[in-house]
C-alpha positions as a Python dict, from the first residue, in 0.01 Angstrom:
ca = {
    (1, 'M'): (0, 0, 0),
    (2, 'L'): (-13, 55, -376),
    (3, 'P'): (182, 346, -524),
    (4, 'L'): (-144, 493, -661),
    (5, 'Y'): (-274, 574, -314),
    (6, 'E'): (63, 691, -187),
    (7, 'N'): (101, 916, -492),
    (8, 'I'): (-240, 1074, -444),
    (9, 'K'): (-148, 1163, -88),
    (10, 'M'): (201, 1284, -182),
    (11, 'L'): (69, 1500, -466),
    (12, 'R'): (-213, 1641, -254),
    (13, 'E'): (36, 1743, 12),
    (14, 'R'): (282, 1877, -245),
    (15, 'E'): (5, 2092, -391),
    (16, 'G'): (-88, 2214, -44),
    (17, 'L'): (-443, 2083, -71),
    (18, 'S'): (-647, 1962, 224),
    (19, 'Q'): (-840, 1637, 188),
    (20, 'E'): (-1158, 1845, 176),
    (21, 'E'): (-1025, 2066, -107),
    (22, 'L'): (-917, 1762, -308),
    (23, 'A'): (-1255, 1597, -249),
    (24, 'K'): (-1431, 1899, -399),
    (25, 'K'): (-1199, 1910, -701),
    (26, 'A'): (-1240, 1537, -761),
    (27, 'G'): (-1619, 1540, -724),
    (28, 'Y'): (-1647, 1365, -388),
    (29, 'T'): (-1889, 1484, -120),
    (30, 'S'): (-1659, 1454, 181),
    (31, 'R'): (-1296, 1453, 288),
    (32, 'A'): (-1355, 1105, 433),
    (33, 'S'): (-1358, 970, 77),
    (34, 'I'): (-1008, 1107, 18),
    (35, 'A'): (-890, 972, 354),
    (36, 'K'): (-1010, 624, 254),
    (37, 'I'): (-845, 653, -87),
    (38, 'E'): (-513, 762, 67),
    (39, 'K'): (-526, 462, 301),
    (40, 'G'): (-589, 227, 7),
    (41, 'L'): (-934, 126, 129),
    (42, 'V'): (-1111, 209, -198),
    (43, 'D'): (-1068, 61, -545),
    (44, 'L'): (-1063, 349, -791),
    (45, 'P'): (-1219, 309, -1134),
    (46, 'Q'): (-1018, 430, -1432),
    (47, 'S'): (-1235, 741, -1462),
    (48, 'R'): (-1139, 849, -1109),
    (49, 'I'): (-771, 777, -1172),
    (50, 'A'): (-794, 995, -1483),
    (51, 'K'): (-958, 1274, -1280),
    (52, 'F'): (-686, 1268, -1013),
    (53, 'A'): (-416, 1268, -1284),
    (54, 'E'): (-582, 1573, -1442),
    (55, 'I'): (-605, 1755, -1107),
    (56, 'F'): (-237, 1699, -1032),
    (57, 'G'): (-112, 1755, -1388),
    (58, 'V'): (50, 1413, -1418),
    (59, 'S'): (-11, 1118, -1644),
    (60, 'E'): (-218, 822, -1531),
    (61, 'A'): (96, 608, -1559),
    (62, 'Q'): (277, 843, -1322),
    (63, 'L'): (-14, 843, -1078),
    (64, 'M'): (-25, 462, -1085),
    (65, 'G'): (346, 447, -1006),
    (66, 'W'): (445, 296, -1340),
    (67, 'T'): (668, 595, -1420),
    (68, 'D'): (848, 832, -1184),
    (69, 'I'): (681, 1143, -1045),
    (70, 'S'): (924, 1208, -761),
    (71, 'N'): (1011, 1573, -720),
    (72, 'E'): (991, 1690, -1079),
    (73, 'V'): (1079, 2056, -1112),
    (74, 'D'): (962, 2295, -1381),
    (75, 'P'): (1249, 2340, -1627),
    (76, 'Q'): (1227, 2718, -1584),
    (77, 'W'): (1443, 2664, -1274),
    (78, 'G'): (1720, 2501, -1479),
    (79, 'D'): (1902, 2184, -1376),
    (80, 'D'): (1752, 2082, -1041),
    (81, 'E'): (2042, 1858, -935),
    (82, 'A'): (2300, 2125, -1023),
    (83, 'N'): (2101, 2387, -833),
    (84, 'I'): (2082, 2171, -522),
    (85, 'E'): (2454, 2097, -541),
    (86, 'Y'): (2534, 2468, -586),
    (87, 'L'): (2310, 2577, -296),
    (88, 'K'): (2407, 2301, -49),
    (89, 'D'): (2650, 2532, 133),
    (90, 'N'): (2374, 2785, 195),
    (91, 'P'): (2100, 2593, 381),
    (92, 'R'): (1871, 2895, 401),
    (93, 'L'): (1866, 2944, 24),
    (94, 'L'): (1851, 2568, -37),
    (95, 'D'): (1541, 2543, 183),
    (96, 'Q'): (1388, 2837, 0),
    (97, 'Y'): (1467, 2676, -337),
    (98, 'I'): (1302, 2350, -232),
    (99, 'E'): (996, 2539, -102),
    (100, 'L'): (958, 2744, -420),
    (101, 'T'): (1019, 2471, -673),
    (102, 'R'): (813, 2200, -507),
    (103, 'K'): (526, 2385, -344),
    (104, 'N'): (475, 2732, -484),
    (105, 'D'): (333, 2766, -834),
    (106, 'T'): (261, 3137, -797),
    (107, 'I'): (622, 3247, -756),
    (108, 'G'): (707, 3043, -1065),
    (109, 'L'): (474, 3266, -1265),
    (110, 'L'): (696, 3560, -1176),
    (111, 'F'): (979, 3397, -1367),
    (112, 'D'): (783, 3222, -1642),
    (113, 'K'): (984, 3384, -1921),
    (114, 'V'): (1320, 3275, -1780),
    (115, 'K'): (1449, 2945, -1911),
    (116, 'D'): (1763, 2741, -1845),
    (117, 'L'): (1871, 2925, -1534),
    (118, 'S'): (2223, 2852, -1417),
    (119, 'P'): (2266, 2769, -1049),
    (120, 'K'): (2414, 3117, -997),
    (121, 'D'): (2105, 3274, -1158),
    (122, 'V'): (1879, 3061, -938),
    (123, 'E'): (2071, 3193, -637),
    (124, 'K'): (2004, 3551, -754),
    (125, 'V'): (1631, 3479, -792),
    (126, 'L'): (1619, 3328, -444),
    (127, 'K'): (1792, 3634, -297),
    (128, 'I'): (1537, 3861, -466),
    (129, 'V'): (1251, 3653, -327),
    (130, 'E'): (1416, 3660, 16),
    (131, 'L'): (1436, 4040, 4),
    (132, 'I'): (1069, 4062, -91),
    (133, 'D'): (979, 3828, 198),
    (134, 'Q'): (1182, 4039, 444),
    (135, 'E'): (1014, 4356, 321),
    (136, 'N'): (669, 4203, 374),
    (137, 'E'): (743, 4096, 735),
}
């Protein structure tokens, strides 16, 4: 299957969108259209590729698989590789870091003024979020 179709599915899942939600955003009438696209059964015109790129906040080249879109992380979280290395001995916080940086845009807004976090600072943020989660349970 072409990277375009795999990337649409990966980005949809990363954004936490259902096929139905993505269909609405992209101007399709049913989730079946998205299912067909994700299976590579539909040739997408450039205008649709541009629309999907806009929805996911990536370039058309990234969506097509010409440039990498793997797990890019907002720079507000600092050096992603260093953070993962630092947190590897604490699986609970590492899982929380992955969840927050890959899937949760809203928590990122909480820290939108913080730039270039060190791994130790990221750990502090994660502990604060963990305390908030525990309080809400």
